[in-house]
C-alpha positions, 0 to 999 in steps of 0.5 A: 937275559935276567934268567941267565944273570940270576944263575950267577946270583945263585952262585954268589949266594952259595959262596958268601953269606951274611957273616961268612964266605968270599970277600966282598972285593971278590964278589964285586969282581964277580959281579963286574966280570960275569953278571954285567956282561950277561946283562949288556950282551947284544945291547946294540940290538935291544938297548933302546928298550931301556927307555921304557920305564918298565924295563928300567925297573926290571933291571934296577930291581934285579941289580939292587938284589945282586948288589945286596948279596955282594955288599952284604947290605941290609935288605932295606938299603936303597938302590942309589946307596948300593951304587954309591958303595959299590962304584957301579953305574945303573944297568939301564945306563950302561945298556943305553951307552952300549946301544948308542956307541954301537950306532955311533960307530955305524955313522963313522964318528970322527976320531978326534971327537971324544964321547962323554964317559961314565964317571965312577962315583968312587972318584967323586970328592966328598963335599966336605973336602971341597976347596972352592966352597967356604962356610960363612956364619951369619950373625943376627938377632932377628933372623927368625921369629918364633911366636913373635919372640925375637931370637936372642942368640947371635950365633946359630946353626942351621941343619937340614935333612931329606928322605925318600920312602915308598910313600913319598919324599920329605924334608925337614930342618932345625935351627939350633942356637949356640947354646944347643937350644932348638930355636925352630923346626919344620917339616914338609913333603914333596912330590913322590917323583922327587928324589932325596937330593931334590929334597935337600936343595929344596930345603936349602932354597926354601929356608936358606933364603929366609935366613940370608934375607934377614941377616 
């Protein structure tokens, strides 16, 4: 299966390079109409194998290499970033979906029962455009202390960041005054199995609660 899919990848390499060749939209169309069907073929027979970690890693690695060629991305681009840019779902999830769908058809699922469908990442609204969230600025003079010195600035900006590397997952935050002065910074590490989204949430929970408790 992987060998057959690799032939399609070789075709993509021949018709497109980093700065020349077929348009990205056409390459993604080839990926959708040629590469994915080869991988998903007969998923109702072998799809259960995607529950194994080694099979998932094999599919993820092959899908990542293919999307790098289609999107002309850097070799260091993360797997999840490629999925977000292309709008495609992980292959092992697609295979499991086909496997489960085939088994549900065998047990005669009622027609009025709607199955959960995969949601395209391209249809997700960016957090900056969310209407149900409002930004609140908390004004205080003693929100944080640095070396036993109270903060004089009344308006502060709080920034967080998270990253995941092969060595592990980490997060950091910085507190900046209205005048651009760095009030406080801190870095911490998480378990290597944590992803970058968990790093963001842990950062907000750890330090955001302190800010709210001392407002």
